C-alpha positions in Angstrom: 0.0 0.0 0.0 2.9 2.4 0.7 4.4 1.7 -2.7 1.1 2.6 -4.4 0.8 5.8 -2.3 4.3 6.7 -3.1 3.7 6.2 -6.8 0.5 8.2 -6.6 2.3 11.1 -4.8 5.2 11.0 -7.3 3.0 11.5 -10.4 3.6 14.8 -12.0 0.0 15.9 -11.7 -0.1 15.6 -7.9 3.2 17.4 -7.4 2.1 20.2 -9.8 -1.1 20.5 -7.9 0.7 20.8 -4.6 3.1 23.4 -5.9 0.1 25.3 -7.4 -1.7 25.2 -4.1 1.2 26.5 -2.1 1.7 29.3 -4.7 -1.9 30.1 -4.5 -1.8 30.5 -0.8 1.2 32.8 -1.0 -0.4 34.7 -3.8 -3.6 35.0 -1.7 -1.6 36.6 1.1 0.1 39.1 -1.3 -3.4 40.1 -2.7 -4.8 40.5 0.9 -1.9 42.7 1.8 -2.4 44.7 -1.4 -6.1 45.2 -0.8 -5.7 46.0 3.0 -2.5 48.0 3.0 -2.4 49.7 -0.5 -5.8 49.7 -2.2 -8.3 50.3 0.6 -6.6 53.2 2.3 -6.9 55.6 -0.7 -10.5 54.4 -1.4 -11.4 55.1 2.2 -9.8 58.5 2.0 -11.8 59.3 -1.1 -14.9 58.3 0.7 -14.2 60.7 3.5 -11.8 58.9 5.7 -13.8 55.7 5.9 -11.9 52.5 7.2 -13.6 49.4 5.8 -11.8 47.1 8.2 -13.4 48.9 11.1 -17.0 48.8 9.8 -19.1 46.5 11.9 -22.5 46.3 13.5 -22.5 45.8 17.3 -25.1 43.2 18.0 -24.7 43.2 21.8 -24.9 47.0 22.1 -21.6 47.2 24.0 -21.0 50.8 22.8 -17.6 49.9 21.3 -16.3 52.4 18.9 -13.8 50.1 17.1 -13.8 46.5 16.0 -10.8 45.8 18.2 -12.5 47.2 21.2 -15.7 45.2 20.5 -13.6 42.1 20.3 -11.9 42.9 23.5 -15.2 43.2 25.2 -16.3 39.9 23.6 -19.3 41.6 21.9 -21.2 39.8 19.1 -20.5 41.8 15.8 -21.3 41.6 12.1 -18.0 42.6 10.4 -19.3 43.8 7.1 -16.2 46.0 6.4 -14.0 42.9 6.6 -16.5 41.2 4.3 -16.1 43.9 1.7 -12.3 43.7 1.9 -12.7 39.8 1.3 -14.9 40.4 -1.7 -12.3 42.8 -3.2 -9.6 40.2 -2.5 -11.7 37.6 -4.4 -12.4 39.9 -7.3 -8.7 40.7 -7.8 -7.7 37.1 -7.5 -10.4 36.0 -10.0 -9.4 38.7 -12.5 -5.7 37.8 -12.3 -6.6 34.1 -12.8 -8.8 35.1 -15.7 -5.8 36.9 -17.3 -3.5 33.9 -16.7 -6.0 31.4 -18.2 -6.7 33.7 -21.1 -3.0 34.0 -21.8 -2.5 30.3 -21.5 -5.3 29.6 -23.9 -3.8 31.9 -26.4 -0.4 30.1 -26.1 -1.9 26.6 -26.6 -2.0 25.3 -30.2 -5.4 25.1 -31.6 -6.1 21.9 -33.5 -5.8 22.2 -37.3 -9.3 22.4 -38.9 -10.4 19.1 -40.4 -10.7 19.4 -44.0 -12.5 17.3 -46.6 -10.4 14.5 -48.0 -8.7 15.2 -51.3 -7.8 11.7 -52.3 -9.3 8.2 -52.3 -7.9 4.7 -52.7 -8.3 2.9 -56.0 -10.3 -0.3 -55.1 -8.3 -2.3 -57.6 -4.6 -1.4 -56.8 -5.1 0.5 -53.6 -3.1 3.5 -54.8 -4.1 6.9 -53.7 -5.7 9.0 -56.5 -7.4 12.4 -56.6 -11.0 12.4 -55.3 -12.3 13.7 -58.6 -10.6 11.0 -60.7 -12.9 8.5 -62.6 -10.0 6.4 -63.8 -6.9 5.3 -61.8 -3.7 6.7 -63.4 -1.7 3.6 -62.0 -3.8 0.7 -63.2 -6.3 2.5 -65.5 -9.3 0.9 -63.8 -12.5 2.9 -63.7 -13.3 4.2 -60.2 -16.9 4.8 -59.3 
């Protein structure tokens, strides 16, 4: 059983998938940092100093003015600002993956279009002759 498992793990597809998964996790962290640290602060500034990561609804009416304070108090909150950041993360990752797949599709060879046959075999001598021929040029037999 160990040999089968080792053979399965050592297949190219499984290793490629593992590498892709790890790279995806790292890429996700980069995108999260990009959204939280670079993209959202200017957007919040344009919207009047709004901090999306600090937008929440306090369900327990604790009177907390920030999300950190609400968490320290153990208040039940709906963190819709963090949800907005996560949606923006997702949209950026989805767009980048779309661009990668689109580029990969352009690089892959498209199959040649299947054209109609231009030759046929003579039923008598089995030589290849033009599809429009009515007589074989090799054995001079008539071809129907």
